[in-house]
PyMOL Python script that loads the backbone (N, CA, C, O; Angstrom):
from pymol import cmd

cmd.read_pdbstr("""\
ATOM      1  N   MET A   1      27.981 103.964 113.881  1.00  0.00           N
ATOM      2  CA  MET A   1      27.274 102.850 114.134  1.00  0.00           C
ATOM      3  C   MET A   1      27.202 102.514 115.334  1.00  0.00           C
ATOM      4  O   MET A   1      28.150 102.828 116.053  1.00  0.00           O
ATOM      5  N   PRO A   2      26.356 101.965 115.769  1.00  0.00           N
ATOM      6  CA  PRO A   2      25.787 101.553 117.310  1.00  0.00           C
ATOM      7  C   PRO A   2      26.562 100.293 117.954  1.00  0.00           C
ATOM      8  O   PRO A   2      26.776  99.308 117.248  1.00  0.00           O
ATOM      9  N   LYS A   3      26.847 100.320 118.870  1.00  0.00           N
ATOM     10  CA  LYS A   3      27.604  99.414 119.489  1.00  0.00           C
ATOM     11  C   LYS A   3      26.481  98.096 119.616  1.00  0.00           C
ATOM     12  O   LYS A   3      25.268  98.149 119.820  1.00  0.00           O
ATOM     13  N   LYS A   4      27.408  96.857 119.407  1.00  0.00           N
ATOM     14  CA  LYS A   4      26.624  95.450 119.362  1.00  0.00           C
ATOM     15  C   LYS A   4      27.321  94.807 120.823  1.00  0.00           C
ATOM     16  O   LYS A   4      28.446  95.146 121.189  1.00  0.00           O
ATOM     17  N   GLY A   5      26.621  94.007 121.448  1.00  0.00           N
ATOM     18  CA  GLY A   5      27.051  93.333 122.426  1.00  0.00           C
ATOM     19  C   GLY A   5      26.732  91.659 122.572  1.00  0.00           C
ATOM     20  O   GLY A   5      25.733  91.126 122.088  1.00  0.00           O
ATOM     21  N   LYS A   6      27.681  91.021 123.260  1.00  0.00           N
ATOM     22  CA  LYS A   6      27.152  89.610 123.572  1.00  0.00           C
ATOM     23  C   LYS A   6      27.103  89.424 124.920  1.00  0.00           C
ATOM     24  O   LYS A   6      28.096  89.507 125.643  1.00  0.00           O
ATOM     25  N   VAL A   7      25.751  89.120 125.386  1.00  0.00           N
ATOM     26  CA  VAL A   7      25.586  89.016 126.724  1.00  0.00           C
ATOM     27  C   VAL A   7      25.941  87.514 127.457  1.00  0.00           C
ATOM     28  O   VAL A   7      25.592  86.490 126.871  1.00  0.00           O
ATOM     29  N   TYR A   8      26.479  87.453 128.448  1.00  0.00           N
ATOM     30  CA  TYR A   8      26.900  86.103 129.077  1.00  0.00           C
ATOM     31  C   TYR A   8      26.418  86.111 130.524  1.00  0.00           C
ATOM     32  O   TYR A   8      26.557  87.051 131.305  1.00  0.00           O
ATOM     33  N   ILE A   9      25.885  85.041 130.757  1.00  0.00           N
ATOM     34  CA  ILE A   9      24.872  84.977 132.103  1.00  0.00           C
ATOM     35  C   ILE A   9      25.677  83.860 132.873  1.00  0.00           C
ATOM     36  O   ILE A   9      25.628  82.780 132.285  1.00  0.00           O
ATOM     37  N   ASN A  10      26.267  83.854 133.819  1.00  0.00           N
ATOM     38  CA  ASN A  10      26.633  82.784 134.908  1.00  0.00           C
ATOM     39  C   ASN A  10      25.564  82.407 135.885  1.00  0.00           C
ATOM     40  O   ASN A  10      25.223  82.993 136.912  1.00  0.00           O
ATOM     41  N   GLU A  11      25.054  81.176 135.285  1.00  0.00           N
ATOM     42  CA  GLU A  11      23.907  80.875 135.616  1.00  0.00           C
ATOM     43  C   GLU A  11      24.004  80.323 137.150  1.00  0.00           C
ATOM     44  O   GLU A  11      23.074  80.657 137.885  1.00  0.00           O
ATOM     45  N   PRO A  12      24.951  79.577 137.660  1.00  0.00           N
ATOM     46  CA  PRO A  12      25.088  79.475 139.075  1.00  0.00           C
ATOM     47  C   PRO A  12      24.656  80.453 139.872  1.00  0.00           C
ATOM     48  O   PRO A  12      23.847  80.249 140.777  1.00  0.00           O
ATOM     49  N   TRP A  13      25.280  81.867 139.539  1.00  0.00           N
ATOM     50  CA  TRP A  13      25.240  82.783 140.397  1.00  0.00           C
ATOM     51  C   TRP A  13      24.125  83.706 139.932  1.00  0.00           C
ATOM     52  O   TRP A  13      24.226  84.865 140.335  1.00  0.00           O
ATOM     53  N   CYS A  14      23.136  83.433 139.200  1.00  0.00           N
ATOM     54  CA  CYS A  14      22.034  84.386 138.862  1.00  0.00           C
ATOM     55  C   CYS A  14      20.838  83.529 139.839  1.00  0.00           C
ATOM     56  O   CYS A  14      20.605  82.320 139.832  1.00  0.00           O
ATOM     57  N   LYS A  15      20.257  84.496 140.573  1.00  0.00           N
ATOM     58  CA  LYS A  15      18.917  84.208 141.513  1.00  0.00           C
ATOM     59  C   LYS A  15      17.853  84.485 140.860  1.00  0.00           C
ATOM     60  O   LYS A  15      16.801  84.226 141.444  1.00  0.00           O
ATOM     61  N   GLY A  16      17.782  84.972 139.738  1.00  0.00           N
ATOM     62  CA  GLY A  16      16.442  85.504 138.920  1.00  0.00           C
ATOM     63  C   GLY A  16      15.751  86.513 139.385  1.00  0.00           C
ATOM     64  O   GLY A  16      14.529  86.520 139.231  1.00  0.00           O
ATOM     65  N   CYS A  17      16.391  87.533 140.029  1.00  0.00           N
ATOM     66  CA  CYS A  17      15.827  88.807 140.699  1.00  0.00           C
ATOM     67  C   CYS A  17      15.179  89.793 139.671  1.00  0.00           C
ATOM     68  O   CYS A  17      14.412  90.689 140.024  1.00  0.00           O
ATOM     69  N   GLU A  18      15.550  89.558 138.351  1.00  0.00           N
ATOM     70  CA  GLU A  18      14.889  90.243 137.250  1.00  0.00           C
ATOM     71  C   GLU A  18      15.353  91.752 137.114  1.00  0.00           C
ATOM     72  O   GLU A  18      14.873  92.417 136.196  1.00  0.00           O
ATOM     73  N   ILE A  19      16.301  92.343 138.020  1.00  0.00           N
ATOM     74  CA  ILE A  19      16.737  93.606 137.920  1.00  0.00           C
ATOM     75  C   ILE A  19      17.151  94.005 136.710  1.00  0.00           C
ATOM     76  O   ILE A  19      16.728  95.020 136.155  1.00  0.00           O
ATOM     77  N   CYS A  20      18.222  93.025 136.112  1.00  0.00           N
ATOM     78  CA  CYS A  20      18.971  93.130 134.733  1.00  0.00           C
ATOM     79  C   CYS A  20      17.881  93.622 133.739  1.00  0.00           C
ATOM     80  O   CYS A  20      17.978  94.672 133.104  1.00  0.00           O
ATOM     81  N   ALA A  21      16.656  92.614 133.654  1.00  0.00           N
ATOM     82  CA  ALA A  21      15.469  92.695 132.666  1.00  0.00           C
ATOM     83  C   ALA A  21      14.902  94.111 132.794  1.00  0.00           C
ATOM     84  O   ALA A  21      14.453  94.637 131.776  1.00  0.00           O
ATOM     85  N   ASN A  22      14.883  94.760 133.933  1.00  0.00           N
ATOM     86  CA  ASN A  22      13.932  95.752 134.181  1.00  0.00           C
ATOM     87  C   ASN A  22      14.904  97.113 133.583  1.00  0.00           C
ATOM     88  O   ASN A  22      14.333  98.126 133.179  1.00  0.00           O
ATOM     89  N   PHE A  23      16.079  97.025 133.584  1.00  0.00           N
ATOM     90  CA  PHE A  23      16.845  97.962 133.467  1.00  0.00           C
ATOM     91  C   PHE A  23      17.341  98.225 131.769  1.00  0.00           C
ATOM     92  O   PHE A  23      17.721  99.247 131.197  1.00  0.00           O
ATOM     93  N   CYS A  24      17.176  97.041 131.365  1.00  0.00           N
ATOM     94  CA  CYS A  24      17.679  96.831 129.848  1.00  0.00           C
ATOM     95  C   CYS A  24      16.715  97.568 128.871  1.00  0.00           C
ATOM     96  O   CYS A  24      15.514  97.318 128.765  1.00  0.00           O
ATOM     97  N   PRO A  25      17.353  98.441 128.224  1.00  0.00           N
ATOM     98  CA  PRO A  25      16.518  99.379 127.232  1.00  0.00           C
ATOM     99  C   PRO A  25      15.859  98.769 126.191  1.00  0.00           C
ATOM    100  O   PRO A  25      14.824  99.181 125.666  1.00  0.00           O
ATOM    101  N   LYS A  26      16.539  97.682 125.873  1.00  0.00           N
ATOM    102  CA  LYS A  26      16.082  96.790 124.456  1.00  0.00           C
ATOM    103  C   LYS A  26      15.299  95.541 124.884  1.00  0.00           C
ATOM    104  O   LYS A  26      14.876  94.773 124.019  1.00  0.00           O
ATOM    105  N   LYS A  27      15.065  95.280 126.370  1.00  0.00           N
ATOM    106  CA  LYS A  27      14.398  94.440 126.864  1.00  0.00           C
ATOM    107  C   LYS A  27      14.805  93.103 126.067  1.00  0.00           C
ATOM    108  O   LYS A  27      13.924  92.717 125.298  1.00  0.00           O
ATOM    109  N   ILE A  28      15.859  92.401 126.103  1.00  0.00           N
ATOM    110  CA  ILE A  28      16.679  91.539 125.711  1.00  0.00           C
ATOM    111  C   ILE A  28      16.643  90.336 126.560  1.00  0.00           C
ATOM    112  O   ILE A  28      16.709  89.205 126.079  1.00  0.00           O
ATOM    113  N   LEU A  29      16.535  90.583 127.871  1.00  0.00           N
ATOM    114  CA  LEU A  29      16.688  89.537 128.812  1.00  0.00           C
ATOM    115  C   LEU A  29      15.120  89.294 129.316  1.00  0.00           C
ATOM    116  O   LEU A  29      14.204  90.117 129.329  1.00  0.00           O
ATOM    117  N   GLY A  30      15.106  87.845 129.742  1.00  0.00           N
ATOM    118  CA  GLY A  30      13.894  87.304 130.227  1.00  0.00           C
ATOM    119  C   GLY A  30      14.144  86.271 131.090  1.00  0.00           C
ATOM    120  O   GLY A  30      15.243  85.719 131.145  1.00  0.00           O
ATOM    121  N   LEU A  31      13.013  85.906 131.909  1.00  0.00           N
ATOM    122  CA  LEU A  31      12.994  84.891 132.986  1.00  0.00           C
ATOM    123  C   LEU A  31      12.531  83.669 132.160  1.00  0.00           C
ATOM    124  O   LEU A  31      11.600  83.662 131.355  1.00  0.00           O
ATOM    125  N   ARG A  32      13.513  82.413 132.568  1.00  0.00           N
ATOM    126  CA  ARG A  32      13.215  81.084 132.083  1.00  0.00           C
ATOM    127  C   ARG A  32      12.188  80.438 132.882  1.00  0.00           C
ATOM    128  O   ARG A  32      11.814  81.054 133.881  1.00  0.00           O
ATOM    129  N   GLY A  33      11.653  79.286 132.620  1.00  0.00           N
ATOM    130  CA  GLY A  33      10.874  78.470 133.542  1.00  0.00           C
ATOM    131  C   GLY A  33      11.539  78.056 134.860  1.00  0.00           C
ATOM    132  O   GLY A  33      10.892  77.935 135.901  1.00  0.00           O
ATOM    133  N   ASP A  34      12.746  77.862 134.779  1.00  0.00           N
ATOM    134  CA  ASP A  34      13.442  77.483 135.948  1.00  0.00           C
ATOM    135  C   ASP A  34      13.822  78.454 136.790  1.00  0.00           C
ATOM    136  O   ASP A  34      14.420  78.168 137.827  1.00  0.00           O
ATOM    137  N   GLY A  35      13.556  79.591 136.492  1.00  0.00           N
ATOM    138  CA  GLY A  35      13.773  80.913 137.455  1.00  0.00           C
ATOM    139  C   GLY A  35      15.026  81.554 137.222  1.00  0.00           C
ATOM    140  O   GLY A  35      15.289  82.392 138.085  1.00  0.00           O
ATOM    141  N   LYS A  36      16.014  81.402 136.183  1.00  0.00           N
ATOM    142  CA  LYS A  36      17.112  82.001 135.761  1.00  0.00           C
ATOM    143  C   LYS A  36      16.830  82.659 134.539  1.00  0.00           C
ATOM    144  O   LYS A  36      16.064  82.304 133.643  1.00  0.00           O
ATOM    145  N   MET A  37      17.647  83.798 134.630  1.00  0.00           N
ATOM    146  CA  MET A  37      17.555  84.545 133.617  1.00  0.00           C
ATOM    147  C   MET A  37      18.014  84.187 132.222  1.00  0.00           C
ATOM    148  O   MET A  37      19.042  83.510 132.242  1.00  0.00           O
ATOM    149  N   GLU A  38      17.600  84.417 131.164  1.00  0.00           N
ATOM    150  CA  GLU A  38      18.461  84.123 129.651  1.00  0.00           C
ATOM    151  C   GLU A  38      18.355  85.049 128.694  1.00  0.00           C
ATOM    152  O   GLU A  38      17.386  85.806 128.753  1.00  0.00           O
ATOM    153  N   VAL A  39      19.086  85.156 127.874  1.00  0.00           N
ATOM    154  CA  VAL A  39      19.120  86.305 126.856  1.00  0.00           C
ATOM    155  C   VAL A  39      17.826  85.990 125.622  1.00  0.00           C
ATOM    156  O   VAL A  39      18.015  85.139 124.753  1.00  0.00           O
ATOM    157  N   LYS A  40      16.795  86.627 125.680  1.00  0.00           N
ATOM    158  CA  LYS A  40      15.776  86.211 124.574  1.00  0.00           C
ATOM    159  C   LYS A  40      15.978  86.821 123.228  1.00  0.00           C
ATOM    160  O   LYS A  40      15.496  86.339 122.204  1.00  0.00           O
ATOM    161  N   ASP A  41      16.676  87.852 123.266  1.00  0.00           N
ATOM    162  CA  ASP A  41      16.903  88.717 121.972  1.00  0.00           C
ATOM    163  C   ASP A  41      18.317  88.900 121.788  1.00  0.00           C
ATOM    164  O   ASP A  41      18.625  90.091 121.833  1.00  0.00           O
ATOM    165  N   PRO A  42      19.260  88.132 121.599  1.00  0.00           N
ATOM    166  CA  PRO A  42      20.711  88.498 121.481  1.00  0.00           C
ATOM    167  C   PRO A  42      20.981  89.602 120.461  1.00  0.00           C
ATOM    168  O   PRO A  42      21.734  90.535 120.742  1.00  0.00           O
ATOM    169  N   GLU A  43      20.305  89.491 119.150  1.00  0.00           N
ATOM    170  CA  GLU A  43      20.654  90.203 118.184  1.00  0.00           C
ATOM    171  C   GLU A  43      20.398  92.082 118.455  1.00  0.00           C
ATOM    172  O   GLU A  43      20.849  92.986 117.751  1.00  0.00           O
ATOM    173  N   ASN A  44      19.597  92.197 119.616  1.00  0.00           N
ATOM    174  CA  ASN A  44      19.300  93.669 119.900  1.00  0.00           C
ATOM    175  C   ASN A  44      19.944  94.172 121.088  1.00  0.00           C
ATOM    176  O   ASN A  44      19.360  95.022 121.759  1.00  0.00           O
ATOM    177  N   CYS A  45      21.357  93.640 121.505  1.00  0.00           N
ATOM    178  CA  CYS A  45      21.783  94.257 122.508  1.00  0.00           C
ATOM    179  C   CYS A  45      22.487  95.207 121.995  1.00  0.00           C
ATOM    180  O   CYS A  45      23.051  95.043 120.914  1.00  0.00           O
ATOM    181  N   ILE A  46      22.573  96.412 122.720  1.00  0.00           N
ATOM    182  CA  ILE A  46      23.492  97.366 122.189  1.00  0.00           C
ATOM    183  C   ILE A  46      24.542  97.890 123.453  1.00  0.00           C
ATOM    184  O   ILE A  46      24.751  99.091 123.629  1.00  0.00           O
ATOM    185  N   ALA A  47      25.234  96.715 124.393  1.00  0.00           N
ATOM    186  CA  ALA A  47      26.117  96.804 124.933  1.00  0.00           C
ATOM    187  C   ALA A  47      26.409  98.242 125.921  1.00  0.00           C
ATOM    188  O   ALA A  47      27.463  98.868 126.036  1.00  0.00           O
ATOM    189  N   CYS A  48      25.112  98.491 126.552  1.00  0.00           N
ATOM    190  CA  CYS A  48      25.077  99.740 127.194  1.00  0.00           C
ATOM    191  C   CYS A  48      25.526  99.385 128.767  1.00  0.00           C
ATOM    192  O   CYS A  48      25.771 100.265 129.592  1.00  0.00           O
ATOM    193  N   ASN A  49      25.602  97.762 129.084  1.00  0.00           N
ATOM    194  CA  ASN A  49      26.006  97.346 130.531  1.00  0.00           C
ATOM    195  C   ASN A  49      25.117  97.750 131.502  1.00  0.00           C
ATOM    196  O   ASN A  49      25.513  97.693 132.666  1.00  0.00           O
ATOM    197  N   GLN A  50      23.687  98.256 131.217  1.00  0.00           N
ATOM    198  CA  GLN A  50      22.995  98.394 132.265  1.00  0.00           C
ATOM    199  C   GLN A  50      22.700  97.223 133.083  1.00  0.00           C
ATOM    200  O   GLN A  50      22.412  97.354 134.273  1.00  0.00           O
ATOM    201  N   CYS A  51      22.758  96.087 132.514  1.00  0.00           N
ATOM    202  CA  CYS A  51      22.514  94.621 133.149  1.00  0.00           C
ATOM    203  C   CYS A  51      23.837  94.475 133.983  1.00  0.00           C
ATOM    204  O   CYS A  51      23.701  93.943 135.085  1.00  0.00           O
ATOM    205  N   VAL A  52      24.967  94.830 133.651  1.00  0.00           N
ATOM    206  CA  VAL A  52      26.115  94.397 134.685  1.00  0.00           C
ATOM    207  C   VAL A  52      26.028  95.161 135.794  1.00  0.00           C
ATOM    208  O   VAL A  52      26.083  94.752 136.954  1.00  0.00           O
ATOM    209  N   LEU A  53      25.862  96.507 135.352  1.00  0.00           N
ATOM    210  CA  LEU A  53      25.875  97.462 136.442  1.00  0.00           C
ATOM    211  C   LEU A  53      24.721  97.474 137.741  1.00  0.00           C
ATOM    212  O   LEU A  53      24.862  98.014 138.838  1.00  0.00           O
ATOM    213  N   ARG A  54      23.680  96.786 137.292  1.00  0.00           N
ATOM    214  CA  ARG A  54      22.664  96.465 138.220  1.00  0.00           C
ATOM    215  C   ARG A  54      22.631  95.052 138.716  1.00  0.00           C
ATOM    216  O   ARG A  54      21.922  94.827 139.697  1.00  0.00           O
ATOM    217  N   CYS A  55      23.165  94.270 138.279  1.00  0.00           N
ATOM    218  CA  CYS A  55      23.119  92.707 138.917  1.00  0.00           C
ATOM    219  C   CYS A  55      23.935  92.867 139.927  1.00  0.00           C
ATOM    220  O   CYS A  55      25.097  93.271 139.883  1.00  0.00           O
ATOM    221  N   PRO A  56      23.182  92.477 141.045  1.00  0.00           N
ATOM    222  CA  PRO A  56      23.637  92.286 142.583  1.00  0.00           C
ATOM    223  C   PRO A  56      24.660  91.301 142.704  1.00  0.00           C
ATOM    224  O   PRO A  56      25.641  91.474 143.427  1.00  0.00           O
ATOM    225  N   ASP A  57      24.462  90.229 141.995  1.00  0.00           N
ATOM    226  CA  ASP A  57      25.147  89.149 142.140  1.00  0.00           C
ATOM    227  C   ASP A  57      26.504  88.804 141.170  1.00  0.00           C
ATOM    228  O   ASP A  57      27.159  87.766 141.264  1.00  0.00           O
ATOM    229  N   TYR A  58      26.761  89.868 140.258  1.00  0.00           N
ATOM    230  CA  TYR A  58      27.974  89.878 139.276  1.00  0.00           C
ATOM    231  C   TYR A  58      27.756  88.847 138.418  1.00  0.00           C
ATOM    232  O   TYR A  58      28.725  88.210 138.004  1.00  0.00           O
ATOM    233  N   ALA A  59      26.615  88.565 138.069  1.00  0.00           N
ATOM    234  CA  ALA A  59      26.209  87.185 137.206  1.00  0.00           C
ATOM    235  C   ALA A  59      26.171  87.581 135.836  1.00  0.00           C
ATOM    236  O   ALA A  59      26.077  86.648 135.038  1.00  0.00           O
ATOM    237  N   ILE A  60      26.223  88.784 135.347  1.00  0.00           N
ATOM    238  CA  ILE A  60      26.252  89.218 134.016  1.00  0.00           C
ATOM    239  C   ILE A  60      27.509  89.731 133.452  1.00  0.00           C
ATOM    240  O   ILE A  60      28.205  90.495 134.121  1.00  0.00           O
ATOM    241  N   LYS A  61      27.872  89.341 132.187  1.00  0.00           N
ATOM    242  CA  LYS A  61      28.985  89.906 131.480  1.00  0.00           C
ATOM    243  C   LYS A  61      28.709  90.417 129.999  1.00  0.00           C
ATOM    244  O   LYS A  61      28.057  89.680 129.259  1.00  0.00           O
ATOM    245  N   VAL A  62      29.108  91.475 129.592  1.00  0.00           N
ATOM    246  CA  VAL A  62      28.782  91.819 128.289  1.00  0.00           C
ATOM    247  C   VAL A  62      30.308  92.306 127.620  1.00  0.00           C
ATOM    248  O   VAL A  62      31.217  93.042 128.006  1.00  0.00           O
ATOM    249  N   GLU A  63      30.008  91.319 126.191  1.00  0.00           N
ATOM    250  CA  GLU A  63      31.419  91.453 125.187  1.00  0.00           C
ATOM    251  C   GLU A  63      30.933  92.598 124.178  1.00  0.00           C
ATOM    252  O   GLU A  63      29.936  92.520 123.460  1.00  0.00           O
ATOM    253  N   VAL A  64      31.823  93.677 124.257  1.00  0.00           N
ATOM    254  CA  VAL A  64      31.455  94.451 122.985  1.00  0.00           C
ATOM    255  C   VAL A  64      31.813  94.011 121.765  1.00  0.00           C
ATOM    256  O   VAL A  64      33.000  93.697 121.678  1.00  0.00           O
ATOM    257  N   ILE A  65      31.006  93.862 120.570  1.00  0.00           N
ATOM    258  CA  ILE A  65      31.250  93.076 119.442  1.00  0.00           C
ATOM    259  C   ILE A  65      31.583  94.335 118.481  1.00  0.00           C
ATOM    260  O   ILE A  65      30.748  95.181 118.160  1.00  0.00           O
ATOM    261  N   GLU A  66      32.877  94.324 118.093  1.00  0.00           N
ATOM    262  CA  GLU A  66      33.147  95.138 116.986  1.00  0.00           C
ATOM    263  C   GLU A  66      32.354  95.339 115.697  1.00  0.00           C
ATOM    264  O   GLU A  66      32.104  94.296 115.093  1.00  0.00           O
ATOM    265  N   ASN A  67      31.933  96.415 115.186  1.00  0.00           N
ATOM    266  CA  ASN A  67      30.908  96.268 113.929  1.00  0.00           C
ATOM    267  C   ASN A  67      31.909  96.604 112.921  1.00  0.00           C
ATOM    268  O   ASN A  67      32.331  97.754 113.047  1.00  0.00           O
ATOM    269  N   ASN A  68      32.409  95.937 111.961  1.00  0.00           N
ATOM    270  CA  ASN A  68      33.089  96.239 110.778  1.00  0.00           C
ATOM    271  C   ASN A  68      32.502  96.599 109.467  1.00  0.00           C
ATOM    272  O   ASN A  68      33.081  96.421 108.395  1.00  0.00           O
ATOM    273  N   ASP A  69      31.245  97.147 109.618  1.00  0.00           N
ATOM    274  CA  ASP A  69      30.410  97.615 108.458  1.00  0.00           C
ATOM    275  C   ASP A  69      31.032  99.031 107.667  1.00  0.00           C
ATOM    276  O   ASP A  69      30.436  99.511 106.703  1.00  0.00           O
TER     277      ASP A  69
END
""", "prot")
cmd.dss("prot")
cmd.show_as("cartoon", "prot")
cmd.util.cbc("prot")
cmd.orient("prot")
């Protein structure tokens, strides 16, 4: 079974650089109107952690969700 993840963004730390969105293979992240990132498609997160690894401000955390199917 593929991994699933839940993405958390620490909004005060996010500067809206979009690096996380550019490296996301599932394109689940996007910019809000106020210039901060948001999770636009949380169901498709595969917990690859590319966003966590690339965020220069350590503003993103991914929690791996166990799949009990």
